[in-house]
C-alpha positions as CSV (number, residue, x, y, z in Angstrom):
1,M,53.3,85.7,49.1
2,M,56.2,85.1,51.5
3,S,56.8,81.4,50.6
4,R,60.5,80.4,50.6
5,T,60.8,77.1,49.1
6,S,58.9,74.8,46.7
7,P,60.5,71.6,47.1
8,K,58.5,69.6,44.5
9,F,57.8,72.4,42.0
10,P,58.5,72.1,39.2
11,F,61.3,69.6,39.3
12,T,59.2,66.2,39.5
13,T,57.8,67.2,36.0
14,F,61.1,68.2,35.0
15,V,62.9,65.1,35.5
16,S,60.0,62.8,34.8
17,A,60.1,64.3,31.2
18,I,63.9,63.8,31.0
19,A,63.3,60.2,32.4
20,L,61.1,59.4,29.2
21,V,64.4,59.7,27.3
22,M,66.9,58.9,29.8
23,P,65.5,56.0,31.9
24,W,68.9,55.7,34.0
25,L,67.7,59.1,35.8
26,T,65.0,57.3,37.5
27,A,67.4,54.9,39.2
28,P,70.3,57.2,40.0
29,A,73.6,55.9,41.6
30,P,73.1,57.0,45.2
31,V,75.9,59.9,45.3
32,Q,75.1,61.2,48.8
33,A,76.1,64.7,49.6
34,G,79.5,64.9,51.1
35,T,80.5,61.3,49.8
36,P,82.6,61.1,47.8
37,L,82.6,65.1,47.9
38,P,85.1,66.3,50.4
39,S,83.8,65.8,53.8
40,S,83.2,68.9,56.1
41,P,82.2,69.5,59.7
42,D,78.5,69.5,60.6
43,S,77.4,73.0,59.5
44,T,75.2,73.0,62.5
45,S,78.2,72.9,64.7
46,E,79.8,76.0,63.0
47,V,78.9,79.3,64.3
48,F,78.2,82.8,63.2
49,G,81.2,85.3,63.9
50,K,84.1,82.7,63.4
51,M,86.2,82.0,60.2
52,Y,86.4,78.5,58.8
53,Q,88.8,76.7,56.3
54,C,87.7,74.7,53.2
55,H,89.5,71.6,52.1
56,P,92.3,72.3,49.7
57,G,91.8,71.4,46.2
58,P,92.3,72.8,42.5
59,W,90.2,75.7,43.4
60,G,93.0,76.8,45.9
61,Q,92.8,77.7,49.7
62,L,89.4,78.9,50.6
63,E,88.0,80.3,53.8
64,Y,84.5,81.2,54.6
65,Y,82.2,82.5,57.4
66,Y,78.5,82.8,57.7
67,I,76.3,86.0,57.1
68,Y,72.5,86.6,57.3
69,L,70.6,88.2,54.7
70,E,67.2,89.8,55.0
71,A,64.6,90.9,52.3
72,P,64.7,94.8,51.9
73,P,61.8,96.9,53.1
74,S,61.0,97.8,49.5
75,L,60.4,94.1,48.9
76,I,58.6,93.4,52.1
77,E,55.9,95.9,51.3
78,H,54.8,93.7,48.3
79,F,54.2,90.8,50.7
80,P,50.7,90.8,52.3
81,M,50.7,90.2,56.0
82,P,49.3,87.0,57.0
83,N,46.1,86.6,59.2
84,S,46.6,86.3,62.9
85,V,44.1,83.4,63.0
86,T,45.9,80.1,62.4
87,K,43.9,77.6,60.3
88,W,44.7,74.1,58.9
89,E,43.5,73.1,55.7
90,F,43.1,69.3,55.0
91,P,41.6,68.7,51.4
92,G,40.4,65.3,50.9
93,E,40.4,64.4,54.5
94,T,37.9,62.7,56.6
95,E,37.1,63.3,60.3
96,A,38.2,59.6,61.1
97,G,41.6,60.4,59.0
98,L,42.2,63.6,61.2
99,R,41.5,61.8,64.5
100,N,44.0,59.2,63.4
101,L,46.5,61.9,62.6
102,F,45.9,63.8,66.0
103,T,46.3,60.4,68.0
104,R,49.4,59.7,66.1
105,A,50.6,63.2,67.2
106,S,49.5,62.5,70.8
107,L,47.3,65.5,71.1
108,P,45.0,65.2,74.3
109,Q,41.5,63.8,73.6
110,A,39.8,66.9,74.8
111,L,41.7,68.9,72.1
112,Q,40.8,66.5,69.4
113,D,37.1,66.6,70.3
114,Y,37.3,70.7,70.3
115,L,39.1,70.6,66.9
116,L,36.7,68.5,65.1
117,D,33.6,69.9,66.9
118,S,31.2,71.2,64.0
119,K,31.3,74.5,65.9
120,N,35.0,74.9,65.6
121,C,35.8,73.8,62.1
122,V,34.5,73.6,58.7
123,N,33.7,70.6,56.6
124,R,32.8,71.5,53.1
125,D,33.4,70.3,49.5
126,G,35.5,67.5,50.7
127,R,37.9,69.7,52.7
128,I,38.2,70.0,56.4
129,T,39.4,73.5,57.9
130,V,40.5,73.4,61.6
131,F,41.0,76.4,63.7
132,P,43.4,75.5,66.6
133,P,43.1,77.9,69.5
134,L,46.2,79.8,70.4
135,P,46.5,78.5,74.1
136,D,46.7,75.0,72.8
137,L,48.8,75.8,69.7
138,S,51.5,77.5,71.8
139,V,52.1,74.6,74.1
140,M,52.3,71.8,71.4
141,T,55.6,70.1,71.6
142,P,58.2,70.0,68.5
143,A,57.3,66.4,68.0
144,Q,53.7,67.2,67.7
145,R,54.2,69.9,65.2
146,S,56.5,67.8,62.9
147,I,53.8,65.2,62.8
148,I,50.9,67.4,62.1
149,Y,52.8,69.9,59.9
150,A,54.2,67.2,57.7
151,E,50.7,66.4,56.8
152,L,49.7,70.3,56.3
153,A,52.8,70.4,54.1
154,R,50.9,68.1,51.4
155,A,48.5,70.9,50.6
156,P,49.5,74.1,48.9
157,E,46.7,76.1,50.8
158,N,48.8,75.7,53.8
159,E,51.6,78.2,52.6
160,F,53.8,78.5,55.7
161,Y,53.8,74.7,56.4
162,V,54.5,73.9,52.7
163,N,57.3,76.7,52.7
164,P,58.5,77.0,56.3
165,V,61.3,79.1,57.5
166,F,64.4,76.9,57.6
167,I,66.9,77.6,60.3
168,T,69.9,75.8,58.9
169,S,72.2,76.6,61.8
170,G,70.0,74.6,64.2
171,S,70.0,77.7,66.6
172,V,67.2,80.0,66.9
173,D,69.6,82.2,69.0
174,Q,72.0,82.5,66.1
175,W,69.4,82.9,63.6
176,L,67.8,85.9,65.6
177,G,71.1,87.2,67.1
178,Q,71.3,90.4,64.9
179,S,67.6,90.9,64.5
180,R,65.6,93.8,66.3
181,L,63.0,91.6,67.8
182,T,62.7,91.8,71.6
183,P,63.9,89.1,73.8
184,E,60.4,88.1,74.8
185,L,59.4,87.6,71.1
186,R,62.4,85.6,70.3
187,E,61.6,83.3,73.1
188,I,57.9,82.8,71.8
189,I,59.3,82.1,68.3
190,K,61.5,79.5,69.7
191,K,58.7,77.7,71.3
192,F,56.9,77.3,68.0
193,T,60.1,75.7,66.1
194,Y,60.1,72.1,65.1
195,M,62.1,69.7,62.9
196,R,61.2,69.2,59.4
197,G,63.3,66.1,58.6
198,E,66.8,66.9,59.6
199,V,66.4,70.8,59.6
200,L,65.0,73.1,62.3
201,A,61.8,75.0,60.9
202,F,59.2,77.6,61.8
203,S,55.8,77.9,60.3
204,D,53.6,79.6,62.8
205,L,53.7,83.2,61.6
206,S,50.1,83.6,62.0
207,A,50.1,82.5,65.6
208,V,53.2,84.6,66.6
209,L,51.5,87.7,65.2
210,N,49.2,87.6,68.2
211,Y,52.2,88.3,70.5
212,V,53.4,91.5,68.8
213,K,52.4,94.7,70.2
214,T,52.5,97.3,67.6
215,D,52.5,97.7,63.8
216,A,56.0,98.5,63.6
217,E,56.9,95.4,65.6
218,A,54.8,93.3,63.3
219,K,56.6,94.6,60.3
220,D,59.9,93.8,62.0
221,F,58.9,90.3,62.6
222,F,57.7,89.6,59.1
223,K,60.8,91.1,57.8
224,T,62.9,89.0,60.1
225,M,61.1,86.0,58.9
226,T,63.0,86.3,55.7
227,R,66.4,86.0,57.4
228,T,68.5,83.4,55.7
229,R,71.9,82.0,56.4
230,S,74.6,82.2,53.7
231,L,78.3,81.8,53.2
232,M,80.8,84.6,52.5
233,V,83.8,82.8,50.7
234,R,87.2,84.3,50.1
235,L,90.0,82.9,48.1
236,V,93.5,83.1,49.8
237,V,96.3,84.0,47.4
238,D,99.8,84.4,48.2
239,D,103.3,83.4,47.0
240,N,102.5,79.6,47.8
241,T,99.4,79.7,45.6
242,D,99.4,77.4,42.4
243,L,98.4,80.3,40.3
244,K,97.9,78.1,37.1
245,S,95.9,75.6,38.8
246,V,93.6,78.1,40.5
247,I,93.1,80.1,37.3
248,R,92.3,76.9,35.3
249,Y,89.7,75.9,37.7
250,W,87.9,79.1,38.2
251,S,87.9,79.6,34.5
252,G,85.1,77.0,34.5
253,R,86.5,75.3,31.3
254,K,87.0,78.8,29.6
255,R,83.4,79.7,30.2
256,N,84.0,82.0,32.9
257,K,85.7,85.6,32.4
258,D,89.4,86.0,32.2
259,I,90.1,85.9,36.0
260,E,93.8,86.0,35.8
261,P,94.1,89.7,36.3
262,L,92.1,89.7,39.5
263,V,94.0,86.7,41.1
264,T,97.5,88.3,40.1
265,S,96.5,91.8,41.3
266,T,95.6,90.4,44.6
267,I,98.8,88.6,45.0
268,E,100.8,91.7,44.0
269,T,98.8,94.0,46.3
270,E,100.8,94.6,49.5
271,G,98.6,94.1,52.8
272,T,96.1,91.9,51.4
273,N,95.9,88.2,50.2
274,Q,92.2,87.5,50.0
275,L,89.8,87.7,47.1
276,D,85.9,87.4,47.7
277,I,84.9,84.7,45.3
278,I,81.8,86.8,44.1
279,H,84.4,88.4,41.9
280,L,85.4,84.9,40.3
281,L,81.6,84.2,39.4
282,P,80.2,84.6,35.9
283,S,78.3,87.9,35.7
284,L,74.8,86.7,36.0
285,A,75.6,84.8,39.2
286,R,77.7,87.7,40.5
287,R,74.8,90.1,39.9
288,Y,72.3,88.2,41.9
289,L,74.3,86.6,44.8
290,Y,73.2,87.7,48.2
291,G,70.2,89.6,46.7
292,Y,66.5,89.0,46.4
293,P,64.8,88.9,43.0
294,P,63.9,92.3,41.8
295,M,60.4,93.1,40.9
296,E,61.3,93.5,37.2
297,L,61.8,89.8,37.1
298,A,58.1,89.3,37.7
299,V,57.1,90.6,34.2
300,M,57.7,86.9,32.8
301,G,54.9,85.7,34.8
302,R,57.0,83.4,37.0
303,M,59.8,84.3,39.2
304,P,63.4,82.8,38.8
305,D,63.7,79.3,40.7
306,C,66.7,77.1,41.3
307,H,66.3,75.6,37.7
308,W,66.4,78.8,36.0
309,S,69.3,80.0,38.2
310,S,71.3,76.7,37.5
311,L,71.0,76.7,33.7
312,N,71.7,80.2,33.3
313,F,74.9,80.2,35.7
314,F,77.2,80.8,32.7
315,N,75.1,83.1,30.9
316,Y,75.5,86.9,30.6
317,K,71.9,87.4,29.4
318,P,69.6,84.9,31.2
319,R,67.4,82.7,29.0
320,E,64.0,83.4,30.2
321,Y,62.5,80.4,28.6
322,Y,64.1,78.1,31.1
323,L,61.2,79.2,33.3
324,D,59.1,76.8,31.0
325,T,59.7,73.2,32.3
326,R,59.3,71.8,28.8
327,L,62.1,73.9,27.4
328,A,64.5,73.6,30.2
329,T,64.1,69.8,30.0
330,S,65.0,70.0,26.3
331,A,68.0,72.2,27.4
332,V,69.3,69.6,29.7
333,L,68.9,66.8,27.2
334,E,70.6,68.7,24.5
335,N,73.2,70.5,26.2
336,Y,74.3,68.6,29.3
337,N,76.2,65.3,29.9
338,R,75.4,63.2,33.1
339,I,78.5,63.0,35.4
340,E,79.6,61.7,38.5
341,A,81.8,63.1,41.3
342,P,84.3,64.8,41.7
343,F,82.4,67.9,40.3
344,E,83.9,71.0,39.0
345,F,83.1,74.9,39.1
346,G,79.9,75.3,37.1
347,D,78.4,71.8,37.1
348,V,74.8,71.5,37.9
349,L,73.7,69.2,40.7
350,M,70.2,67.8,40.9
351,F,69.0,66.5,44.3
352,L,66.8,63.4,43.4
353,N,64.3,61.7,45.9
354,A,64.0,58.0,46.2
355,Q,61.7,57.9,43.2
356,G,64.3,59.5,41.0
357,N,62.6,62.8,40.6
358,A,64.6,65.9,41.0
359,I,63.3,68.1,43.8
360,H,66.1,70.7,43.7
361,S,69.1,71.9,41.3
362,C,72.0,74.1,42.3
363,V,75.5,74.9,40.9
364,Y,78.7,73.5,42.2
365,I,81.2,76.0,43.3
366,A,84.1,74.3,45.1
367,D,84.8,71.9,48.0
368,D,81.3,71.2,49.5
369,I,80.0,74.8,48.5
370,V,77.1,75.6,46.0
371,Y,75.3,78.3,44.4
372,T,71.4,78.1,45.0
373,K,68.1,79.6,45.1
374,N,65.9,77.7,47.4
375,G,62.4,78.4,45.8
376,E,60.4,80.2,43.2
377,N,59.5,83.4,45.1
378,M,60.8,87.0,45.9
379,A,61.5,85.9,49.5
380,S,64.2,83.4,48.5
381,P,67.7,85.0,47.5
382,W,70.6,83.6,45.8
383,L,73.1,82.1,48.4
384,L,76.2,80.3,48.9
385,M,75.6,77.2,51.0
386,K,77.0,73.9,52.2
387,I,75.7,70.9,50.1
388,S,74.8,69.3,53.4
389,D,72.6,72.2,54.4
390,V,70.8,72.1,50.8
391,Q,70.4,68.4,51.2
392,R,68.7,68.7,54.8
393,I,66.2,71.3,53.4
394,Y,65.1,68.9,50.5
395,S,65.4,65.4,52.3
396,Y,62.3,65.7,54.6
397,E,60.6,63.3,52.9
398,G,63.4,60.5,52.8
399,Q,66.9,59.9,51.5
400,T,68.1,62.1,48.5
401,S,71.0,61.5,46.1
402,I,72.8,63.9,43.9
403,Q,73.3,63.6,40.2
404,G,75.7,66.0,38.4
405,F,75.2,67.5,34.9
406,R,78.1,69.4,32.9
407,L,77.5,71.4,29.9
408,K,78.9,69.7,26.8
409,P,81.9,71.1,25.0
410,G,81.1,73.6,22.4
411,V,77.7,74.4,23.8
412,E,77.3,78.3,23.5
413,T,76.3,80.5,26.3
414,T,74.5,83.8,25.8
415,G,77.0,86.5,24.9
416,G,78.2,89.9,26.4
417,E,81.1,91.2,28.1
418,Q,81.7,89.2,31.3
């Protein structure tokens, strides 16, 4: 399936289990993203095609620009194309409840009557399935979509509402700027976008399929829906660089490879003073960054999620049992200390909701940049993102806070040449 994020799976279970032993985790100190972390411009005001500067710090002088990733055709072939008929699943809902929902969304009374007419919906086994007609669906306002789609996101049967396409730039034009889609189709997609919390989203893949004209265009559209914004980050090194401090920071408390030759070689090379930080990451993170999960990872029965990615960050060979929530919980209990900001390279950051449940985890890199995988599925690549962008994705149900965890001294990572 082409779901991209699973905000509540499996991290609620994960942190609830930890909380049985560490009750403080259910009442975290509200460490909001960006405070006291270094503040940065709103990433929605930053545009594709420009270079930006990070705040100075022990990580050195960093600069970054935005790139867009798309899943390769070989991966797209494994995703089933959705049906072009839109359906809304409401398990455990009543007709009265749906009328209340549609009224809150300000749907016209005539449309409400049509949607709930027994000729146009299915009410069976405690589940109501509604089939909104395309003309009415296409003229819904973003505010109407936000209200109804938030309710649809509660049921896993509504795959593309539970896991929408997130447009973190806030601009459909930027998101689709380098795609092969026609201008007409881009404008249609724009009409179907809505706000999910604080981030622009798109869920109506089935509806938009009605507007494509050929099989090739349908495949291009489907591929484009995997487009994800990431950061490309470079370390600037020159005669003014505090070499000792930079090497100490990126060594991750000596858990990372020996990076000194990389940095000094860049300084001593005439005509260049920049080093892509992908070369400064541990081997596993370096291998997967900017890529989509290969099929061979599926043999474990579950695809890597953000938790697997975070806990394996310093490992040369991944510990596959981190896909088991119980064992991952045990690893955090035994191997990590709870910490507060300022964070360091390699620290695990958990995003907690108001109930204290972890809804996401990622790895702190530098300034306000993290290494993250936003979902347990093949359509979610490994990315570098602004903390604020990650937080906007996972804060659609309310305010989130950040809790840091750091590997205890002496904890072994899996071996191998880094």
